[in-house]
C-alpha positions, 0 to 999 in steps of 0.5 A, a space after each residue: 422627892 426618892 420615896 413616891 407620895 402614892 407610898 407614903 400615903 398607901 402606908 400610913 392608911 393602913 397603919 391607920 386601919 392596923 392599929 385598932 384592929 390590933 388592939 382590940 385584938 391583942 392589946 396594948 402590949 402587943 405593940 412592944 414586938 419590935 416587928 410592930 414597932 417597925 410599922 410605926 417606925 416604918 411610917 416616920 421613915 417614909 416620910 423623913 425618906 430616912 436612910 438611919 431609921 431604914 436601917 436601924 428597924 432592917 437589921 433587927 427585922 429582916 432576918 425575923 420576918 423573912 423566916 415569918 415568910 418562908 414559914 408560912 408560905 411553907 405551912 401554905 404549900 405543904 401544911 406543914 409549918 418549918 419554925 412556927 408562929 404563923 399557926 395564928 395565921 391559920 386560926 379561925 378564931 383570928 377574926 379574918 381581919 386581923 389576919 389579914 393585915 397580919 400578911 403585912 410581915 410579908 410586904 416588910 423584908 422586900 420593903 426596906 431593902 428596896 428602901 435602903 437601895 433607894 436611900 443607901 444604909 446607915 452602920 449606926 442603925 444596929 447601933 439603934 436596934 441594940 439599944 432599942 432591944 435593952 430598952 424593950 426586952 426588959 419591959 417585955 421581961 416584967 410587963 404580962 410575962 405570961 405573953 413572951 412578947 419577943 421572946 422575953 422568958 424563952 423562945 417561941 413563946 415559951 417559957 423556959 426553965 433551964 437557967 433563972 431568968 434573969 440569967 436567960 434575959 442578961 444573955 438574950 441581950 448579948 447574944 441578940 445583938 452579936 448573932 443577930 444584929 451584927 451579923 446583918 449589919 454587915 449584911 447590907 454593908 456588904 450589900 450596898 458595896 455590891 449595889 455601889 451605894 452611899 453608907 452612912 
């Protein structure tokens, strides 16, 4: 066993608490956010000790979750949001337990890097994340579009109007894999070479 049993149990118990809280607060469609899909897949990856699943999630989540942490920390320290996206954490209208379980965003980046350091990096991860985006984002575009899940209709949860929606969607499905997933993949390959770890 390369990953500690206690971590697998803690993550599983946390998922059992997190899922009903989020479902009640936000509804089923919220589980199509990449970060929420990631929670479930990280749980699976922990039990399977799967470098592929951890690498897949790292390619999709590492940058955005890190920016989330920076924005939250900045808001706590200065009262100002550097990027936006964490304002809800200070909204007293959202139950405190929901906001507390949302702190998984802070845990995710170091957990992914730690798991990859322990298990190795699988270079197929960014391709799986690209495929995930190609499936999930069109669903977000058409299902309850007013929620703009994963920014399928426009950045920062605001529908864009500077180009036709289908063109924006197509651009998203090309630009994000090329400029987010692929560079993260290259970074992780470089990092694992530095760590001298196996790469799949």
